[in-house]
Structures are given as C-alpha cells and as structure tokens.
All heavy atoms as an XYZ file, in Angstrom:
692
protein
N     140.976    143.808    108.453
C     139.807    143.109    108.920
C     138.646    143.340    107.954
O     137.853    142.441    107.736
C     139.479    143.603    110.322
C     138.383    142.836    110.974
S     139.018    141.211    111.330
C     137.716    140.576    112.235
N     138.579    144.580    107.406
C     137.512    144.892    106.470
C     137.682    144.096    105.181
O     136.699    143.683    104.575
C     137.485    146.387    106.151
C     136.960    147.236    107.270
C     136.893    148.678    106.838
C     136.349    149.531    107.967
N     136.223    150.930    107.576
N     138.922    143.835    104.786
C     139.167    143.065    103.568
C     138.704    141.616    103.740
O     138.142    141.034    102.816
C     140.657    143.101    103.210
C     141.117    144.443    102.704
C     142.564    144.378    102.317
C     143.061    145.747    101.845
N     144.450    145.716    101.453
N     138.943    141.062    104.921
C     138.537    139.673    105.180
C     137.011    139.564    105.173
O     136.442    138.627    104.597
C     139.128    139.178    106.518
C     140.644    139.123    106.404
C     138.571    137.815    106.876
C     141.335    138.784    107.690
N     136.359    140.547    105.828
C     134.896    140.539    105.833
C     134.341    140.695    104.415
O     133.357    140.063    104.059
C     134.343    141.649    106.727
C     134.561    141.349    108.203
O     134.746    140.200    108.576
N     134.555    142.397    109.018
N     134.965    141.548    103.628
C     134.528    141.770    102.257
C     134.711    140.510    101.424
O     133.833    140.130    100.639
C     135.296    142.946    101.643
C     134.910    143.322    100.215
C     133.454    143.765    100.153
C     135.828    144.391     99.688
N     135.818    139.817    101.606
C     136.078    138.569    100.876
C     135.065    137.498    101.284
O     134.534    136.765    100.446
C     137.531    138.096    101.122
C     138.503    139.077    100.455
C     137.731    136.695    100.566
C     139.955    138.811    100.751
N     134.759    137.416    102.554
C     133.782    136.428    103.035
C     132.397    136.732    102.471
O     131.683    135.836    102.014
C     133.770    136.401    104.579
C     135.080    135.828    105.102
C     132.595    135.579    105.089
C     135.228    135.875    106.602
N     132.005    137.993    102.482
C     130.690    138.378    101.960
C     130.616    138.089    100.462
O     129.619    137.561     99.962
C     130.404    139.865    102.267
C     129.178    140.345    101.511
C     130.242    140.065    103.754
N     131.671    138.447     99.725
C     131.684    138.177     98.289
C     131.652    136.672     98.010
O     131.012    136.214     97.058
C     132.899    138.817     97.632
C     132.862    140.347     97.505
C     134.175    140.867     96.939
C     131.701    140.786     96.655
N     132.339    135.897     98.831
C     132.332    134.443     98.678
C     130.949    133.870     98.917
O     130.484    132.990     98.176
N     130.255    134.358     99.930
C     128.905    133.872    100.220
C     127.925    134.254     99.120
O     127.043    133.482     98.746
C     128.421    134.396    101.574
C     129.145    133.839    102.810
C     128.657    134.545    104.067
C     128.920    132.348    102.913
N     128.082    135.446     98.593
C     127.203    135.887     97.513
C     127.435    135.046     96.266
O     126.489    134.640     95.584
C     127.410    137.386     97.228
C     126.708    137.811     95.942
C     126.940    138.220     98.405
N     128.688    134.741     95.957
C     128.972    133.958     94.756
C     128.502    132.510     94.929
O     128.038    131.886     93.976
C     130.464    134.000     94.427
O     131.202    133.375     95.465
N     128.590    131.990     96.146
C     128.110    130.634     96.398
C     126.591    130.575     96.285
O     126.033    129.649     95.710
C     128.584    130.127     97.781
C     130.096    129.895     97.756
C     127.868    128.852     98.171
C     130.675    129.552     99.111
N     125.936    131.590     96.816
C     124.473    131.601     96.728
C     124.006    131.797     95.287
O     122.914    131.374     94.921
C     123.891    132.682     97.636
O     124.253    133.963     97.159
N     124.827    132.419     94.455
C     124.466    132.593     93.050
C     124.518    131.264     92.314
O     123.823    131.059     91.321
C     125.393    133.601     92.390
N     125.340    130.328     92.801
C     125.452    129.019     92.170
C     124.468    128.000     92.766
O     124.508    126.834     92.428
C     126.886    128.481     92.326
C     127.980    129.312     91.670
C     129.345    128.747     92.008
C     127.773    129.385     90.170
N     123.622    128.441     93.651
C     122.663    127.540     94.294
C     121.640    127.054     93.278
O     121.558    127.548     92.152
C     121.962    128.256     95.445
N     120.841    126.093     93.661
C     119.848    125.515     92.766
C     118.787    126.539     92.394
O     118.410    127.388     93.186
C     119.171    124.322     93.439
C     120.108    123.177     93.695
C     119.390    122.029     94.389
O     118.274    122.171     94.809
N     120.068    120.911     94.478
N     118.331    126.406     91.160
C     117.259    127.280     90.688
C     115.933    126.795     91.253
O     115.729    125.609     91.487
C     117.191    127.261     89.162
C     118.419    127.883     88.532
O     119.037    128.740     89.191
O     118.758    127.510     87.398
N     115.041    127.720     91.433
C     113.709    127.347     91.919
C     112.802    127.095     90.727
O     112.935    127.727     89.673
C     113.113    128.449     92.799
O     113.056    129.655     92.040
C     113.940    128.657     94.046
N     111.892    126.178     90.885
C     110.967    125.816     89.829
C     109.557    126.076     90.332
O     109.165    125.566     91.374
C     111.125    124.331     89.470
C     110.172    123.770     88.438
C     110.437    124.419     87.083
C     110.347    122.281     88.343
N     108.817    126.856     89.599
C     107.448    127.134     90.010
C     106.524    126.146     89.308
O     106.722    125.811     88.137
C     107.035    128.568     89.636
O     107.200    128.739     88.227
C     107.889    129.579     90.368
N     105.528    125.677     90.031
C     104.575    124.713     89.485
C     103.186    125.111     89.969
O     103.015    125.540     91.110
C     104.945    123.274     89.909
C     104.052    122.264     89.220
C     104.912    123.110     91.405
C     104.552    120.841     89.335
N     102.227    124.957     89.094
C     100.864    125.344     89.471
C     100.208    124.229     90.286
O     100.670    123.094     90.306
C     100.031    125.632     88.227
O      99.799    124.432     87.519
N      99.141    124.594     90.932
C      98.439    123.632     91.784
C      97.849    122.500     90.938
O      97.921    121.328     91.327
C      97.332    124.350     92.547
C      96.589    123.475     93.520
C      95.532    124.264     94.270
C      94.753    123.393     95.219
N      93.709    124.141     95.925
N      97.310    122.824     89.781
C      96.727    121.810     88.909
C      97.781    120.830     88.398
O      97.535    119.625     88.326
C      96.000    122.459     87.743
C      94.765    123.212     88.179
O      94.180    122.889     89.201
N      94.378    124.212     87.410
N      98.968    121.347     88.036
C     100.052    120.476     87.594
C     100.505    119.557     88.717
O     100.787    118.376     88.499
C     101.239    121.297     87.093
C     100.925    122.029     85.799
O      99.988    121.607     85.092
O     101.626    123.028     85.514
N     100.580    120.086     89.906
C     100.991    119.293     91.067
C      99.988    118.177     91.338
O     100.374    117.026     91.546
C     101.140    120.183     92.295
C     101.558    119.484     93.585
C     102.957    118.929     93.448
C     101.467    120.432     94.749
N      98.704    118.496     91.295
C      97.675    117.482     91.538
C      97.714    116.412     90.456
O      97.583    115.221     90.736
C      96.286    118.156     91.620
C      96.200    118.984     92.901
C      95.172    117.116     91.574
C      94.950    119.826     93.004
N      97.935    116.819     89.220
C      97.998    115.864     88.122
C      99.179    114.914     88.283
O      99.035    113.703     88.130
C      98.105    116.601     86.786
C      98.155    115.665     85.586
C      98.308    116.420     84.286
O      98.357    117.639     84.273
N      98.370    115.693     83.199
N     100.342    115.428     88.639
C     101.524    114.573     88.811
C     101.367    113.642     90.009
O     101.799    112.498     89.973
C     102.779    115.437     88.965
C     103.215    116.059     87.672
C     104.530    116.782     87.803
C     104.926    117.370     86.466
N     106.250    117.940     86.459
N     100.748    114.143     91.073
C     100.552    113.310     92.257
C      99.600    112.158     91.946
O      99.843    111.020     92.334
C     100.028    114.162     93.437
C      99.508    113.298     94.556
C     101.142    115.057     93.949
N      98.514    112.443     91.224
C      97.558    111.376     90.905
C      98.130    110.371     89.913
O      97.795    109.189     89.958
C      96.240    111.950     90.356
O      96.530    112.786     89.241
C      95.501    112.731     91.408
N      98.998    110.809     89.014
C      99.610    109.894     88.058
C     100.612    108.961     88.733
O     100.744    107.807     88.347
C     100.327    110.676     86.953
C      99.407    111.338     85.967
C     100.153    112.178     84.953
O     101.397    112.277     85.044
O      99.491    112.745     84.063
N     101.325    109.437     89.724
C     102.386    108.657     90.341
C     102.007    108.043     91.679
O     102.851    107.457     92.340
C     103.632    109.533     90.513
C     104.174    110.017     89.182
O     104.083    109.318     88.186
N     104.708    111.218     89.160
N     100.752    108.153     92.096
C     100.322    107.625     93.380
C     100.042    106.126     93.247
O      99.128    105.717     92.541
C      99.080    108.364     93.872
C      98.795    108.073     95.318
O      99.270    107.097     95.879
N      97.993    108.929     95.932
N     100.816    105.301     93.921
C     100.662    103.851     93.826
C      99.382    103.371     94.487
O      98.783    102.391     94.043
C     101.874    103.157     94.452
C     103.197    103.345     93.710
C     104.337    102.654     94.446
C     103.099    102.820     92.303
N      98.942    104.028     95.527
C      97.718    103.605     96.201
C      96.509    103.770     95.283
O      95.601    102.932     95.280
C      97.507    104.400     97.487
C      98.499    104.038     98.573
C      98.303    104.859     99.828
O      97.691    105.920     99.794
N      98.827    104.365    100.940
N      96.493    104.822     94.487
C      95.402    105.020     93.537
C      95.441    103.939     92.469
O      94.402    103.379     92.090
C      95.459    106.430     92.919
C      95.163    107.485     93.984
C      94.486    106.565     91.759
C      95.323    108.899     93.503
N      96.624    103.607     91.985
C      96.752    102.558     90.972
C      96.307    101.211     91.516
O      95.619    100.448     90.831
C      98.195    102.486     90.471
C      98.602    103.683     89.630
C     100.024    103.564     89.168
C     100.444    104.796     88.365
N     101.828    104.719     87.910
N      96.685    100.896     92.757
C      96.271     99.632     93.372
C      94.759     99.604     93.549
O      94.105     98.585     93.296
C      97.001     99.429     94.721
C      96.394     98.284     95.507
C      98.477     99.176     94.496
N      94.179    100.716     93.949
C      92.729    100.782     94.129
C      92.004    100.604     92.795
O      90.973     99.924     92.731
C      92.342    102.110     94.773
N      92.526    101.179     91.727
C      91.913    101.021     90.408
C      91.969     99.573     89.946
O      90.988     99.036     89.422
C      92.600    101.930     89.388
C      92.264    103.397     89.536
C      93.041    104.283     88.579
O      93.925    103.769     87.849
O      92.784    105.493     88.560
N      93.104     98.912     90.146
C      93.240     97.506     89.757
C      92.319     96.620     90.592
O      91.730     95.667     90.093
C      94.693     97.035     89.888
C      95.650     97.713     88.935
C      95.301     97.414     87.499
C      96.294     98.107     86.572
N      95.945     97.946     85.175
N      92.184     96.938     91.862
C      91.279     96.190     92.727
C      89.836     96.362     92.264
O      89.057     95.397     92.244
C      91.446     96.658     94.165
O      90.530     96.015     95.003
N      89.468     97.578     91.877
C      88.125     97.836     91.363
C      87.871     97.060     90.076
O      86.817     96.459     89.896
C      87.935     99.335     91.132
C      86.653     99.674     90.430
C      85.440     99.589     91.090
C      86.663    100.071     89.107
C      84.253     99.897     90.446
C      85.487    100.378     88.454
C      84.280    100.287     89.120
N      88.852     97.047     89.179
C      88.696     96.319     87.922
C      88.565     94.818     88.169
O      87.787     94.125     87.502
C      89.868     96.608     86.987
C      89.872     98.017     86.447
C      91.123     98.341     85.650
O      92.037     97.528     85.543
N      91.176     99.547     85.078
N      89.305     94.297     89.131
C      89.221     92.882     89.477
C      87.847     92.546     90.051
O      87.247     91.528     89.700
C      90.316     92.533     90.483
O      90.176     91.208     90.923
N      87.341     93.384     90.934
C      86.018     93.160     91.513
C      84.939     93.245     90.434
O      83.978     92.469     90.448
C      85.753     94.174     92.617
N      85.094     94.166     89.506
C      84.137     94.311     88.417
C      84.130     93.063     87.527
O      83.064     92.579     87.124
C      84.504     95.558     87.593
C      83.492     95.970     86.569
C      83.929     97.282     85.929
C      82.993     97.739     84.856
N      83.435     98.984     84.229
N      85.304     92.519     87.250
C      85.401     91.293     86.452
C      84.791     90.111     87.193
O      84.092     89.285     86.586
C      86.863     91.012     86.102
N      85.012     90.005     88.499
C      84.399     88.941     89.293
C      82.885     89.054     89.274
O      82.171     88.045     89.185
C      84.914     88.977     90.733
C      86.354     88.514     90.852
O      86.845     87.864     89.908
O      86.982     88.820     91.891
N      82.367     90.258     89.367
C      80.924     90.471     89.339
C      80.343     90.033     87.997
O      79.314     89.361     87.943
C      80.599     91.943     89.607
C      79.139     92.267     89.393
C      78.185     91.869     90.315
C      78.730     92.956     88.252
C      76.844     92.161     90.115
C      77.398     93.243     88.047
C      76.462     92.845     88.983
O      75.141     93.124     88.768
N      80.988     90.427     86.917
C      80.487     90.047     85.589
C      80.526     88.536     85.393
O      79.635     87.953     84.790
C      81.304     90.739     84.502
C      81.001     92.207     84.379
C      81.745     92.838     83.234
N      81.378     94.242     83.099
C      81.981     95.081     82.300
N      82.980     94.676     81.552
N      81.595     96.329     82.248
N      81.585     87.900     85.919
C      81.707     86.455     85.782
C      80.611     85.745     86.576
O      80.003     84.797     86.094
C      83.086     86.004     86.255
C      83.352     84.533     86.027
C      84.762     84.155     86.433
O      85.492     84.962     86.992
N      85.149     82.938     86.153
N      80.345     86.189     87.793
C      79.298     85.562     88.597
C      77.911     85.900     88.062
O      76.990     85.086     88.150
C      79.425     85.978     90.059
O      79.197     87.363     90.186
N      77.731     87.054     87.481
C      76.443     87.442     86.917
C      76.142     86.644     85.648
O      74.980     86.431     85.307
C      76.433     88.941     86.622
C      75.033     89.483     86.432
O      74.078     88.900     86.911
N      74.930     90.597     85.738
N      77.177     86.181     84.953
C      76.983     85.409     83.729
C      76.353     84.051     84.012
O      75.783     83.431     83.115
C      78.312     85.240     83.010
N      76.422     83.553     85.242
C      75.813     82.270     85.582
C      74.294     82.323     85.449
O      73.648     81.292     85.230
C      76.193     81.859     87.005
C      77.662     81.534     87.244
C      77.912     81.285     88.721
C      78.077     80.333     86.426
N      73.702     83.484     85.609
C      72.256     83.622     85.535
C      71.742     83.785     84.113
O      70.534     83.764     83.894
C      71.806     84.803     86.400
C      72.156     84.643     87.842
C      73.118     85.449     88.423
C      71.543     83.676     88.617
C      73.447     85.305     89.758
C      71.866     83.520     89.945
C      72.820     84.334     90.522
N      72.628     83.944     83.156
C      72.207     84.090     81.771
C      71.944     82.717     81.160
O      72.597     81.730     81.521
C      73.280     84.826     80.968
C      73.578     86.256     81.414
C      74.737     86.823     80.602
C      72.359     87.135     81.251
N      71.000     82.598     80.242
C      70.714     81.279     79.644
C      71.826     80.854     78.694
O      72.496     81.684     78.073
C      69.412     81.518     78.888
C      69.396     82.978     78.602
C      70.111     83.626     79.751
N      71.990     79.532     78.601
C      72.966     78.956     77.671
C      72.209     78.239     76.570
O      71.276     77.475     76.846
C      73.884     77.962     78.383
C      74.820     78.647     79.340
O      75.219     79.776     79.102
N      75.163     77.973     80.423
N      72.582     78.466     75.352
C      71.945     77.828     74.205
C      73.021     77.124     73.406
O      74.030     77.733     73.040
C      71.219     78.862     73.316
C      70.134     79.572     74.117
C      70.651     78.199     72.082
C      69.486     80.707     73.378
N      72.780     75.830     73.145
C      73.697     75.045     72.316
C      72.923     74.492     71.128
O      71.825     73.954     71.287
C      74.297     73.890     73.109
C      75.190     74.377     74.219
O      75.867     75.377     74.072
N      75.178     73.670     75.338
N      73.482     74.582     69.948
C      72.866     74.076     68.733
C      73.895     73.223     68.016
O      75.068     73.603     67.902
C      72.414     75.243     67.821
C      71.835     74.732     66.526
C      71.434     76.132     68.547
N      73.445     72.066     67.545
C      74.354     71.219     66.778
C      73.593     70.601     65.616
O      72.371     70.445     65.655
C      74.956     70.137     67.667
O      73.946     69.252     68.102
N      74.302     70.239     64.608
C      73.710     69.642     63.417
C      74.681     68.592     62.900
O      75.889     68.834     62.819
C      73.449     70.703     62.351
C      72.927     70.149     61.075
N      71.643     69.664     60.958
C      73.499     69.977     59.859
C      71.468     69.224     59.724
N      72.579     69.415     59.040
N      74.147     67.431     62.530
C      74.978     66.356     62.009
C      74.352     65.859     60.713
O      73.143     65.650     60.646
C      75.070     65.193     63.019
O      75.534     65.700     64.252
C      76.008     64.121     62.535
N      75.151     65.636     59.735
C      74.666     65.118     58.455
C      75.576     64.016     57.944
O      76.782     64.010     58.206
N      74.991     63.080     57.215
C      75.764     61.982     56.633
C      75.429     61.918     55.149
O      74.253     61.950     54.759
C      75.403     60.633     57.297
C      75.765     60.659     58.780
C      76.107     59.480     56.609
C      75.303     59.431     59.528
N      76.442     61.807     54.343
C      76.262     61.615     52.911
C      76.922     60.295     52.546
O      78.099     60.072     52.848
C      76.899     62.774     52.113
C      76.788     62.537     50.623
C      76.269     64.093     52.496
N      76.154     59.425     51.907
C      76.711     58.127     51.520
C      76.016     57.624     50.258
O      74.878     57.986     49.962
C      76.556     57.096     52.649
O      77.162     55.866     52.250
C      75.118     56.851     53.001
N      76.709     56.770     49.529
C      76.113     56.075     48.377
C      75.894     54.603     48.701
O      75.420     53.856     47.873
C      77.024     56.209     47.139
O      78.308     55.694     47.455
C      77.116     57.666     46.702
N      76.246     54.205     49.904
C      76.080     52.824     50.337
C      74.657     52.663     50.876
O      74.296     53.266     51.884
C      77.125     52.518     51.417
C      77.111     51.082     51.855
O      76.218     50.319     51.504
N      78.113     50.711     52.650
N      73.818     51.818     50.251
C      72.449     51.667     50.720
C      72.350     51.047     52.112
O      71.466     51.391     52.901
C      71.794     50.754     49.691
C      72.810     50.407     48.687
C      74.084     51.077     49.042
N      73.283     50.173     52.444
C      73.260     49.566     53.768
C      73.552     50.605     54.839
O      72.916     50.614     55.893
C      74.273     48.413     53.835
C      74.295     47.603     55.118
C      72.935     46.960     55.366
C      75.371     46.560     55.092
N      74.479     51.512     54.574
C      74.802     52.589     55.513
C      73.606     53.519     55.672
O      73.291     53.957     56.773
C      76.033     53.351     55.012
C      76.453     54.483     55.877
S      77.158     53.865     57.408
C      77.629     55.396     58.126
N      72.940     53.859     54.589
C      71.775     54.734     54.649
C      70.658     54.078     55.452
O      70.020     54.714     56.292
C      71.298     55.065     53.239
N      70.428     52.786     55.204
C      69.381     52.071     55.944
C      69.745     51.968     57.421
O      68.895     52.163     58.293
C      69.171     50.678     55.336
C      68.110     49.886     56.011
C      66.774     50.223     55.868
C      68.433     48.798     56.797
C      65.778     49.498     56.491
C      67.445     48.065     57.436
C      66.117     48.406     57.280
N      71.033     51.706     57.742
C      71.473     51.603     59.131
C      71.348     52.920     59.876
O      70.954     52.957     61.047
N      71.640     54.001     59.210
C      71.527     55.298     59.886
C      70.072     55.648     60.141
O      69.735     56.240     61.154
C      72.221     56.384     59.074
O      71.548     56.576     57.855
N      69.163     55.254     59.232
C      67.734     55.487     59.463
C      67.251     54.663     60.657
O      66.432     55.118     61.443
C      66.928     55.151     58.223
C      67.164     56.104     57.083
C      65.859     56.427     56.439
C      66.123     57.370     55.303
N      65.351     58.556     55.428
N      67.745     53.447     60.804
C      67.378     52.633     61.951
C      67.897     53.248     63.250
O      67.202     53.229     64.264
C      67.933     51.207     61.815
C      67.196     50.306     60.816
C      67.899     48.964     60.718
C      65.757     50.118     61.211
N      69.102     53.810     63.236
C      69.660     54.454     64.419
C      68.866     55.686     64.820
O      68.785     56.021     65.985
C      71.125     54.826     64.200
C      72.047     53.641     64.285
O      71.709     52.635     64.917
N      73.197     53.748     63.641
N      68.263     56.372     63.858
C      67.462     57.550     64.168
C      66.201     57.163     64.920
O      65.707     57.915     65.754
C      67.084     58.295     62.882
C      68.239     59.028     62.259
C      67.866     59.719     60.969
O      66.719     59.651     60.523
N      68.846     60.360     60.342
N      65.667     55.997     64.654
C      64.471     55.530     65.353
C      64.750     55.205     66.803
O      63.897     55.305     67.662
C      63.883     54.298     64.642
C      63.358     54.558     63.251
C      62.166     55.526     63.258
O      61.318     55.441     64.169
O      62.101     56.366     62.354
N      65.969     54.831     67.124
C      66.324     54.483     68.516
C      66.353     55.749     69.331
O      65.847     55.926     70.357
C      67.687     53.764     68.573
C      67.614     52.424     67.886
C      68.138     53.598     70.029
C      68.942     51.732     67.764
C-alpha cells in the first residue's frame, strides 16, 4: 500500500513539474498592453478625430474666400486687337 501511495505522490509531483510556467508582469506593462489592445479606446479616438475634422470643416465656412484670375491675349491681327478692346468696354 505504501508503494502505491509513493508512486501516486511521485506521479503527481512529476505532473506538477510539467505544468505551465508562471509569467510575472509589472503593473505599468499591464496597463500599457491593455490600453494598446482596448478596442473601446481606439473607437473613442477615431470618433474624436472625426468630430475634430467635422468642426474644422464647419469652421472653414466662416473664413473669407479670395479668388484671383488674370487673362491676357497676344495677337498680331489688328482686327482681333480692336475687337478685344471693344469687348473690354462692354
């Protein structure tokens, strides 16, 4: 009976020796990994960025718009030059 108990105890000890190893992690490392992999935080950040872009887009409506254009004509045809001068008077 003592041999059976001894075999059982030795078997349990050898099985527990093959168990998974424990991994120690610091509190700061844990917080960093949780914040990196938290989907709710990522969704909140994207929502904030979207709201910020909407605000900038709506705020741009209050800024002044300035348009500048320039047109020039070069010709050796006197009739074309005279016609363009007449169009400028209109």
